[in-house]
C-alpha positions as CSV (number, residue, x, y, z in Angstrom):
1,X,39.5,127.0,134.8
2,X,39.6,130.7,135.5
3,X,43.0,132.1,134.6
4,X,45.1,134.7,136.6
5,X,45.7,138.1,135.1
6,X,48.6,137.9,132.7
7,X,51.4,140.5,132.7
8,X,54.4,140.7,130.4
9,X,56.8,141.5,133.3
10,X,55.6,138.4,135.3
11,X,55.8,136.2,132.3
12,X,59.4,137.3,131.6
13,X,60.5,136.8,135.1
14,X,59.0,133.3,135.3
15,X,60.6,132.4,132.0
16,X,63.9,133.6,133.3
17,X,63.5,131.2,136.3
18,X,62.8,128.3,134.0
19,X,65.8,128.9,131.9
20,X,68.0,128.8,135.1
21,X,66.8,125.2,135.9
22,X,69.7,122.8,135.6
23,X,70.0,119.1,136.0
24,X,71.5,118.1,139.3
25,X,74.0,115.2,139.2
26,X,72.5,112.1,140.8
27,X,73.2,108.4,140.9
28,X,72.3,106.7,137.7
29,X,68.7,105.7,137.6
30,X,66.5,104.4,134.8
31,X,62.7,104.1,134.5
32,X,61.0,102.3,131.6
33,X,57.5,103.4,130.9
34,X,55.6,100.3,129.5
35,X,53.9,100.3,126.1
36,X,51.3,98.0,124.6
37,X,53.8,95.2,123.9
38,X,56.0,95.5,126.9
39,X,57.1,92.3,128.7
40,X,59.8,91.7,131.4
41,X,61.7,89.7,128.8
42,X,61.8,92.5,126.2
43,X,62.8,95.1,128.8
44,X,65.6,92.8,130.1
45,X,66.9,92.3,126.6
46,X,66.7,96.0,125.8
47,X,68.8,97.1,128.8
48,X,71.1,94.1,129.0
49,X,70.0,93.0,132.5
50,X,68.9,89.6,133.6
51,X,65.3,88.7,133.8
52,X,65.7,87.7,137.4
53,X,67.2,91.1,138.3
54,X,64.4,93.0,136.6
55,X,61.7,91.0,138.3
56,X,63.4,91.5,141.7
57,X,63.5,95.2,141.1
58,X,59.8,95.2,140.5
59,X,58.3,92.8,143.0
60,X,54.9,94.5,143.0
61,X,54.4,94.1,139.2
62,X,52.4,91.1,138.0
63,X,54.2,89.8,134.8
64,X,50.8,89.0,133.3
65,X,49.5,92.5,133.9
66,X,52.0,95.0,132.4
67,X,49.9,97.8,131.0
68,X,50.7,100.9,129.0
69,X,52.0,103.7,131.3
70,X,53.3,101.3,134.0
71,X,56.7,102.4,135.3
72,X,59.3,99.7,135.6
73,X,62.6,100.1,137.5
74,X,65.6,98.9,135.5
75,X,68.2,97.8,138.1
76,X,71.9,98.5,138.3
77,X,74.4,100.6,136.3
78,X,74.5,97.8,133.6
79,X,71.2,99.3,132.3
80,X,73.2,102.2,130.9
81,X,75.1,99.8,128.6
82,X,71.9,99.1,126.6
83,X,71.5,102.8,125.5
84,X,73.9,105.0,123.7
85,X,72.0,108.0,124.7
86,X,72.1,107.2,128.4
87,X,75.8,106.3,128.3
88,X,76.6,109.6,126.6
89,X,74.8,111.6,129.2
90,X,76.5,109.7,132.0
91,X,79.9,110.3,130.5
92,X,79.4,114.0,131.1
93,X,79.4,113.4,134.8
94,X,82.5,112.6,136.9
95,X,83.0,109.3,138.7
96,X,80.0,107.0,139.0
97,X,77.4,109.8,138.9
98,X,75.1,110.5,136.0
99,X,71.8,112.0,135.0
100,X,68.5,110.3,135.9
101,X,66.6,109.1,132.9
102,X,63.2,107.9,131.9
103,X,62.1,106.3,128.7
104,X,58.8,106.5,126.8
105,X,58.0,105.3,123.3
106,X,61.7,104.3,122.7
107,X,63.0,107.8,123.6
108,X,65.2,108.6,126.5
109,X,64.7,111.8,128.5
110,X,66.9,113.1,131.3
111,X,65.1,114.7,134.2
112,X,65.8,116.8,137.2
113,X,63.1,115.6,139.6
114,X,59.6,114.0,139.7
115,X,56.4,115.5,141.1
116,X,53.4,113.5,142.2
117,X,50.3,115.6,141.2
118,X,46.6,115.6,141.0
119,X,45.5,116.3,137.4
120,X,42.4,117.7,135.8
121,X,41.7,118.6,132.2
122,X,40.2,121.6,130.5
123,X,38.9,122.4,127.0
124,X,38.7,125.6,124.9
125,X,35.2,126.3,126.1
126,X,34.7,130.0,127.0
127,X,33.3,129.0,130.4
128,X,36.6,127.4,131.3
129,X,38.9,130.2,130.0
130,X,37.4,133.5,131.1
131,X,37.5,136.8,129.2
132,X,40.9,136.0,127.6
133,X,39.5,133.2,125.5
134,X,41.2,129.9,124.6
135,X,44.8,131.1,124.9
136,X,47.5,130.2,127.4
137,X,49.2,132.5,129.9
138,X,51.3,134.1,127.2
139,X,48.4,134.7,124.8
140,X,49.1,131.8,122.5
141,X,46.3,129.5,121.2
142,X,45.8,126.5,123.5
143,X,47.1,123.2,122.0
144,X,47.7,119.6,122.9
145,X,50.8,119.6,125.2
146,X,49.8,122.7,127.1
147,X,49.4,122.3,130.9
148,X,48.4,124.8,133.6
149,X,50.6,124.7,136.7
150,X,51.4,126.4,139.9
151,X,54.6,128.3,139.0
152,X,55.9,128.0,142.5
153,X,56.0,124.2,142.0
154,X,56.7,124.0,138.2
155,X,58.1,127.2,136.7
156,X,56.4,128.3,133.5
157,X,58.3,127.2,130.4
158,X,59.3,123.9,132.0
159,X,59.1,120.7,129.8
160,X,57.3,117.9,131.6
161,X,56.9,114.2,130.8
162,X,53.4,113.3,132.0
163,X,52.7,109.7,132.9
164,X,50.0,107.7,134.8
165,X,46.9,109.2,133.2
166,X,44.1,107.7,131.0
167,X,42.0,109.5,128.5
168,X,41.3,108.9,124.7
169,X,42.1,112.4,123.9
170,X,45.7,112.1,125.0
171,X,48.6,110.0,123.7
172,X,48.9,106.5,125.2
173,X,51.6,105.8,127.8
174,X,53.0,109.3,128.2
175,X,53.4,112.7,126.5
176,X,55.7,115.7,126.7
177,X,53.9,118.8,127.9
178,X,55.0,122.4,128.5
179,X,54.0,124.5,131.5
180,X,52.4,127.4,129.6
181,X,49.3,128.3,131.6
182,X,48.1,129.0,135.1
183,X,44.8,128.9,136.9
184,X,43.3,130.3,140.1
185,X,42.4,126.7,141.2
186,X,45.8,125.3,140.2
187,X,47.7,125.5,143.5
188,X,50.4,123.2,144.9
189,X,50.9,119.8,143.3
190,X,48.1,120.3,140.8
191,X,48.1,120.5,137.0
192,X,45.4,121.1,134.4
193,X,45.9,119.4,131.0
194,X,44.5,121.0,127.9
195,X,42.7,118.4,125.7
196,X,41.3,119.4,122.3
197,X,37.6,118.5,121.9
198,X,34.2,119.2,123.3
199,X,33.7,120.2,126.9
200,X,31.8,116.9,127.7
201,X,34.6,114.8,126.1
202,X,37.3,116.5,128.0
203,X,35.4,116.3,131.3
204,X,35.6,112.5,131.1
205,X,39.2,113.0,132.4
206,X,37.9,113.8,135.9
207,X,40.5,113.8,138.7
208,X,43.6,111.5,138.2
209,X,46.9,111.0,140.0
210,X,49.8,111.5,137.7
211,X,53.6,111.4,137.9
212,X,55.5,114.2,136.3
213,X,59.1,114.1,135.2
214,X,60.7,117.6,134.9
215,X,62.8,116.9,131.8
216,X,65.9,118.7,130.7
């Protein structure tokens, strides 16, 4: 990945844009990201919905093939009753509106919107980072959780829950990343994920379709 020229003024302006991002009220929605032990029964119990309702909301999901990272739709507003965090967030909104939420490893995140993106990965190798070395857009050392983005799609500084990928160098199921880097090839709905390790190890990631939740 060859990075764009970094300037303090541009970085400051882009950070300002990211600070201005606010969650837009929307009808209550909940997504559960499956883990290693997830079953329809356990999800139904967790969110106080019936097993039948849950299965009807996910007709394309094979109950015998629920794998880590799979996104399950939890139906109805009753799903909020099973989580104090979600209920508290919803209470901040008027009427029947509330923040959209997604859950991963037992934690609930509110999000503004989702982005379907094509993902690649990069290492700290000099050939992938140009003359600036293994640092992000702001000059900080690259670390797990850093992603490169197109700032016109995802403003720098934005927190993102990344789901739908597969690589042994990344946490299973999902992970929270921060948009801290850019790249000349990262345009549109593209992200580049920094993964610690050798260049050959990181290159195993290839090209993958991921779903991003821009969390608040």
